[in-house]
C-alpha positions in Angstrom: 9.4 17.9 -22.6 6.7 14.9 -23.2 7.8 12.6 -25.0 5.5 11.4 -28.2 2.7 9.1 -27.8 3.3 5.6 -28.3 6.5 5.4 -26.5 7.0 4.1 -23.0 7.4 0.7 -21.1 7.5 -2.1 -23.4 4.6 -4.5 -23.2 2.1 -2.2 -22.1 -1.3 -1.5 -24.3 0.0 2.0 -26.0 -2.3 4.0 -24.5 -1.8 3.0 -21.3 2.2 3.0 -21.6 1.8 6.4 -23.7 -0.6 8.0 -20.6 2.4 9.7 -18.7 4.2 11.3 -21.6 1.0 12.4 -23.5 1.8 15.9 -25.3 1.3 18.5 -22.9 2.3 16.7 -19.8 5.4 17.2 -17.9 6.9 13.8 -16.8 9.3 16.4 -14.1 6.2 17.2 -12.4 5.0 13.4 -12.1 8.3 12.7 -10.5 7.9 15.6 -8.3 4.5 14.7 -6.9 5.8 10.9 -6.4 8.7 12.2 -4.6 6.4 14.2 -2.5 4.1 11.5 -1.5 7.0 9.3 -0.4 8.5 12.1 1.8 5.3 12.2 3.5 5.5 8.8 4.1 8.9 9.0 5.3 7.3 11.7 7.7 4.5 10.1 8.7 6.2 6.6 9.7 10.1 7.0 10.3 11.6 8.2 13.4 12.9 11.5 12.0 15.8 13.9 13.2 14.9 16.8 15.1 17.2 19.1 13.1 19.0 18.9 9.3 22.0 19.8 9.7 24.5 19.0 6.6 27.8 17.7 8.6 25.6 15.4 10.3 23.9 12.3 8.2 22.3 11.1 11.0 20.0 14.3 10.8 19.2 14.1 7.1 16.2 12.3 7.6 14.9 15.6 9.1 14.8 17.1 5.8 11.3 15.6 5.0 9.7 17.3 8.0 7.8 20.2 6.7 9.1 20.2 3.4 7.3 16.9 2.1 3.9 18.7 2.2 4.8 21.9 1.5 6.2 20.4 -1.9 2.8 19.0 -2.0 1.4 22.4 -2.1 3.5 23.8 -4.3 2.5 21.1 -6.9 -0.7 21.9 -6.1 0.0 25.4 -8.2 1.8 24.1 -10.9 -0.8 21.8 -11.7 -3.6 24.5 -11.5 -1.8 26.3 -13.7 -0.9 23.2 -16.5 -5.1 22.3 -16.2 -5.5 25.7 -16.8 -3.5 26.5 -20.1 0.1 26.7 -18.7 2.0 29.5 -20.2 -1.2 30.2 -22.2 -4.0 30.5 -19.9 -7.6 29.7 -20.8 -10.1 32.7 -21.2 -13.6 33.1 -21.7 -16.0 29.6 -21.6 -12.8 27.6 -20.9 -11.9 29.2 -18.3 -15.0 29.3 -16.6 -15.3 25.3 -17.2 -11.8 25.2 -15.6 -12.8 26.7 -12.6 -16.2 24.8 -12.4 -14.3 21.5 -12.6 -12.0 23.0 -10.1 -14.3 23.9 -7.5 -15.7 20.3 -7.6 -12.4 18.5 -7.2 -11.9 21.0 -4.1 -15.1 20.0 -2.3 -14.1 16.4 -3.4 -10.4 16.5 -2.0 -12.1 18.5 1.5 -14.7 15.7 1.6 -12.1 12.9 1.5 -10.2 14.1 3.7 -12.7 15.1 6.5 -13.3 11.3 6.0 -9.9 10.3 6.7 -10.0 12.5 9.9 -12.7 8.9 11.2 -9.6 7.1 10.6 -7.5 5.3 13.8 -4.5 7.2 11.7 -2.8 9.6 14.3 -1.4 11.9 11.6 -2.5 15.8 10.2 -4.4 15.3 7.4 -3.4 17.6 4.9 -6.3 16.9 2.4 -8.9 19.4 3.7 -6.6 22.3 3.5 -5.3 21.2 0.2 -9.2 21.4 -1.1 -9.2 24.9 0.2 -6.2 25.8 -1.0 -7.7 24.8 -4.7 -10.5 27.1 -3.7 -8.9 29.8 -2.4 -6.9 30.0 -6.1 -9.8 30.5 -8.1 -9.9 34.4 -8.5 -6.0 34.6 -9.9 -5.7 31.7 -11.9 -5.8 34.7 -14.8 -3.0 36.2 -13.0 0.7 36.8 -14.8 4.2 35.0 -13.1 5.2 38.2 -11.9 2.5 39.3 -10.0 1.8 35.8 -8.7 5.5 35.4 -7.4 4.8 39.3 -5.4 1.5 37.9 -4.1 3.3 34.8 -2.8 6.3 36.4 -1.3 4.2 39.4 0.5 1.8 36.3 1.6 5.1 34.7 3.1 6.9 37.6 4.8 3.2 38.8 6.0 0.8 35.7 6.7 3.1 34.1 9.2 2.6 36.8 11.7 -1.6 36.5 11.3 -1.8 32.7 12.2 0.5 33.1 14.9 -2.0 35.3 16.4 -4.8 33.3 15.5 -3.1 30.6 16.8 -2.8 32.4 20.1 -6.6 32.3 20.7 -7.7 30.2 23.8 -10.7 28.4 21.5 -8.2 26.2 19.7 -6.7 24.4 22.6 -10.7 23.1 23.4 -12.4 20.1 22.3 -14.3 22.4 19.4 -11.2 23.8 18.4 -9.0 21.2 18.3 -12.2 19.2 15.7 -12.1 22.5 13.8 -8.4 22.7 13.7 -8.9 19.2 12.2 -11.7 19.7 9.6 -9.8 22.8 8.4 -6.3 21.2 8.2 -4.9 24.2 10.3 -1.7 22.1 10.6 -1.3 23.4 7.0 -2.4 26.8 7.6 -4.2 28.1 4.3 -4.0 31.6 5.3 -0.4 31.1 4.7 0.1 28.2 2.8 -1.5 29.9 -0.7 2.0 31.7 -1.2 2.8 28.0 -2.3 0.3 27.5 -4.5 0.4 30.9 -5.8 4.3 30.1 -6.5 3.5 26.8 -8.2 1.1 28.5 -10.4 3.4 31.3 -11.3 6.2 28.5 -12.0 3.6 27.0 -14.4 2.3 30.3 -16.1 6.3 31.2 -16.7 6.7 27.8 -19.1 7.9 24.5 -17.8 8.4 23.3 -21.7 11.6 26.4 -21.7 14.3 24.9 -20.4 16.1 28.3 -19.5 12.8 29.5 -17.9 12.6 26.1 -15.4 16.6 26.5 -14.6 16.6 30.4 -13.6 13.5 29.4 -11.8 15.1 26.5 -9.9 18.0 28.6 -9.0 15.8 31.6 -7.8 14.3 28.6 -5.4 17.6 27.9 -4.2 18.6 31.5 -3.5 15.1 31.9 -1.7 15.7 28.9 0.3 19.1 29.6 1.6 18.0 33.2 2.5 14.9 32.1 4.8 17.2 28.8 6.1 20.5 30.7 6.6 19.5 34.0 7.1 16.0 34.8 8.3 15.2 31.6 10.2 18.6 31.9 12.3 17.0 35.6 13.9 16.2 33.4 16.8 12.3 34.7 16.8 9.3 32.8 16.7 7.6 34.6 13.5 10.8 34.4 11.7 12.0 30.6 12.6 12.3 28.1 10.0 11.1 25.3 12.2 9.2 22.4 10.2 5.3 23.3 10.4 6.1 26.7 12.6 4.7 28.4 9.7 7.5 31.0 10.4 9.1 33.5 7.4 12.2 31.2 7.5 10.4 27.9 6.9 8.2 29.8 4.3 11.0 31.3 2.5 13.1 28.3 2.9 10.9 25.9 2.4 9.0 27.6 -0.6 12.1 28.0 -2.4 13.4 24.5 -2.2 10.1 23.1 -3.3 10.5 25.4 -6.2 14.0 23.7 -6.8 13.0 20.4 -6.5 10.1 20.5 -9.0 12.6 22.6 -11.6 15.1 20.1 -11.4 12.8 16.9 -11.6 11.1 18.7 -14.8 15.0 18.7 -15.8 15.4 15.3 -15.4 11.9 14.7 -16.8 13.7 15.5 -20.4 16.5 13.0 -20.0 16.3 9.1 -20.3 16.6 8.5 -16.7 12.5 9.5 -16.6 12.2 5.9 -17.8 14.4 4.5 -15.0 12.0 6.6 -12.5 8.8 5.8 -14.3 7.4 3.7 -11.1 8.0 7.2 -9.1 6.3 8.9 -12.2 3.1 6.3 -11.6 2.9 7.1 -8.1 2.9 10.9 -8.8 0.2 10.2 -11.2 -2.3 9.2 -8.9 -0.8 11.0 -5.2 -4.5 11.2 -4.3 -5.0 7.6 -4.4 -1.7 6.8 -2.9 -2.4 9.0 0.0 -5.2 8.0 0.9 -4.2 4.2 0.5 -1.4 4.7 3.1 -3.9 5.9 6.0 -6.2 2.7 4.8 -3.4 0.3 5.2 -2.3 2.2 8.6 -5.8 1.6 9.8 -6.0 -2.0 9.0 -3.1 -2.7 10.6 -4.5 -1.1 13.7 -7.8 -2.6 13.5 -6.3 -6.5 13.3 -3.8 -5.6 15.8 -6.7 -4.5 18.4 -9.2 -7.3 16.9 -8.8 -9.3 19.9 -9.2 -6.6 22.3 -5.5 -6.3 22.7 -4.9 -2.3 23.2 -2.8 -1.0 20.7 -0.8 2.4 20.4 -1.7 3.5 16.9 1.4 5.4 16.2 4.0 3.7 18.4 3.1 0.2 17.6 2.8 1.1 13.9 6.4 2.7 13.8 7.6 0.1 15.7 7.5 -2.2 13.0 9.2 -0.2 10.5 6.6 0.0 7.8 7.9 2.8 5.5 9.5 0.1 2.8 7.0 -2.0 2.9 4.7 0.8 2.3 6.6 2.3 -0.5 7.1 -1.1 -2.1 3.4 -1.7 -1.9 3.0 1.8 -3.0 5.5 1.7 -6.5 4.4 -1.8 -7.5 0.5 -0.9 -7.0 0.3 2.0 -8.5 2.9 1.0 -11.3 0.5 -1.9 -12.5 -2.6 0.0 -12.1 -1.4 2.7 -14.5 0.1 0.3 -16.9 -3.2 -1.8 -17.1 -5.9 0.7 -16.3 -4.8 4.1 -16.6 -5.7 6.7 -14.2 -5.6 6.2 -10.2 -8.8 5.4 -9.0 -9.4 8.6 -6.8 -8.4 10.6 -9.3 -11.0 9.0 -12.2 -13.7 8.9 -10.0 -13.0 12.7 -8.9 -12.6 13.9 -12.2 -15.6 11.9 -13.8 -17.5 13.9 -11.3 -16.0 17.4 -12.7 -17.2 16.4 -16.1 -20.5 15.6 -14.9 -21.3 18.6 -13.2 -19.5 21.3 -15.5 -19.5 20.1 -19.2 -17.2 21.4 -21.5 -14.3 21.3 -23.3 -11.9 18.5 -22.7 -9.0 20.0 -20.2 -5.3 20.0 -20.4 -3.6 16.2 -20.7 -1.5 17.7 -17.7 -4.4 17.1 -15.0 -5.2 17.7 -11.1 -2.3 14.8 -10.4 -4.1 12.7 -12.4 
């Protein structure tokens, strides 16, 4: 449950320190977003194990592969639910305004993602797919939770076969095909990944303010995850695989269920005093777009500086060799915390929200904004 306004980190201006605990905003959602940001940092710059095994601690780094980006996609759905009314979805003119603003945000995120492709960072940029997923969710914002869950499960089971058929087309192995794939964020195929958004949207519509609902959803997520990873994913069929970024049914169910369980756990933690200890992580989660983009820009600056004198630099191996994860994480925690305390919303989040309001003026949105 969100804390009352005015409570927060001592010494900060009341309007700033209370922002992450505004009525209607779930601290646990920001916490989950923050964890997703650091998970993606690790997936980008840490040499992780090939496969996860409970009995082998050295393999646990593999947990960030695929799961972090799927957690992001699931949180996109949760955010869509919260910004459009939560368990009491908006209707009429207010919903029309919501849809217009979300459409603007989707376009902005897509454009930012395409621009990031121009940087020398050798990563698959998720933002183009993220923008497309926001747009695809617009028609279902009024759906009931059970309908959303049914659609999510159906897509999770069927879409991997369609994605496999599409991936087999020789077009993707041509220079134009590779460029189109990058521009669409097809490493995160929206045809299948919309299932994660729908699952998150269902969770947000079910009502995050009710502990029993959150606990039940979390347990259901654990069960679905176990089926995906331990049963379906072990079948040996590529289309049913639970391999990270393989878009098999096992991964769709396993990682999707895990994402729901993580979000629910974070929401429950967000109702305890522990949320104050984790306030810096929540600050990162309140500006995930800024944190994500800043990481890639920092990486690019390193490449540019190292190669300024003509030295040939491997953008991936060279950067990984300096073990940048902890430095990036510490800088992100400090930077986002100070920004949240002194200035409020993240710069990219603020700019996109301002543009959305200008394009689609109307009633103020819910305090639990889209990653803001």
